[in-house]
N, C-alpha and C positions, 0 to 999 in steps of 0.2 A: 069345486069340492075343497081345494086347498084354501081358498079364500074364506070359506065358511068355517073351517077349522081354525084359521088364524083369528077370525073375529071371536069365535067361542073362547079360544085361549086367552085373548086379550081381555074379554069380559070376565073370565074366571079370575085372572090375575087382579083386575081392578076390584072385583068383589072381595077377594081375599085381603087385599091391601086395606080396603075400607073397614072390613070386620076387624082386622088386626089393630088398626088405629083406634077404633072404638073400645076394644078390649084393653089396650095399653092405657088409654085415657081413663077408663073406669078403674083400672088397678091403681093408677096414680092418685085417685081420689079416696082410696080405701085406707083405713088405719091398719097398721101392722103392730102386733103385740111384740114389744122389745124385751120385756122382763117383768118379774114380780118379786115381791119380798114381804114376808110377814114381820110386822114391827113388834117391838117389846113394849111393856108397860113402864115407860120411863122417859126422861129427857135423854135423847140419844141421836145418833146419826147412823145411817145405813147406806150401803153402796149396792146399786143394781148394775152388775156387769152386763153389757149388751152383747149378746152372742150373734144377733142378726146383723151381718156385715154385707148384705146384698144390695145396699143402696144408701142413698143420702136422704135426709129428711129436712123439712122446712118448719114443721110444727110438731110439738109434743103434747100429749094429753096425759095428765096424771089422774088416775082413777083410784078411789079408795072403796074397798068392799069389806063387809063383815064387822067393822068397828069404826070408831071415831078417832081422829088425830088432829092435832094442831101443827100444821106445817109452818116452819119458820123461813127456810130458804132451801134453795136447790142449786147444785153446781153440776153443769154438764161439761164433761171432758170429751173432746173430740179426738179422733184417731191421730191427728197431726200434732196433738199436745195442747192446742188452744183450749181455753176454758171460758164458759159463759156462766156467770153467777146470776141467779134469779131470786129476788126477794119475793117470796110467795105470801107469807103471813096470811094463811087461809085456814079456816076451821073446816075440815072435811068431815062430813057425816057419812055413814055407810051408804054406798051407792052414788056418792057425788063425784064430780070430776072438775078439773080446771085445765084449760088449753093455754099453751105458751108458744109464741112465735119465736123461732130461733134466729139469731142475728147472722149476718154474713151469707156467704154462698151455701148451697146445699153441702153438708159435710157428714161424714160417717161418725156416728156417736160410739165412743168406747165405753163410757159409764155415766151413770147418773147418781150423784150423792145427794142425800136429802137429810135435813135436820128437823126434828119434830119432838113433840111431847104428847102424851096421852092424858095426863092429869087424872088418870084412872076414871075417866068419864065413860068408859066403855066396858061392858061386861065380856067382850070378846076381842081378841087381838085383830087388828085391822090388817088387811092385805093391800099393799100399794102396787098398782100396775102402771107401767110406763108404756105408752103407745106412740108410734110415730106415723106421720103422714108426709108423703113425698111432695 
């Protein structure tokens, strides 16, 4: 009887460990929304402060919704003070996105600063979203 209970207990622990590893791996493949900002109709720059401090990221995705913008560059500031400048030079239309690999080890992102213009080609202000992937 004790041997059967031990076998069942070991099997339950093995199943739980397997399920946990699959869930943890699936979560690491998911995108986390880090912040959003509504842009102005001009040549400007904006900062998205990242409130999500629960993990580090290896990849960013910049999504644009509701309007069009011409993005010129992007500066990622990490919690340790390091910065990574990204020359994007990309024309985003509503619903488009661009993925950027981050350099170095996985690090916590403090803020993302981006420079853009709209050239009044949009009848609606664009919303910029920043997403991170572990």
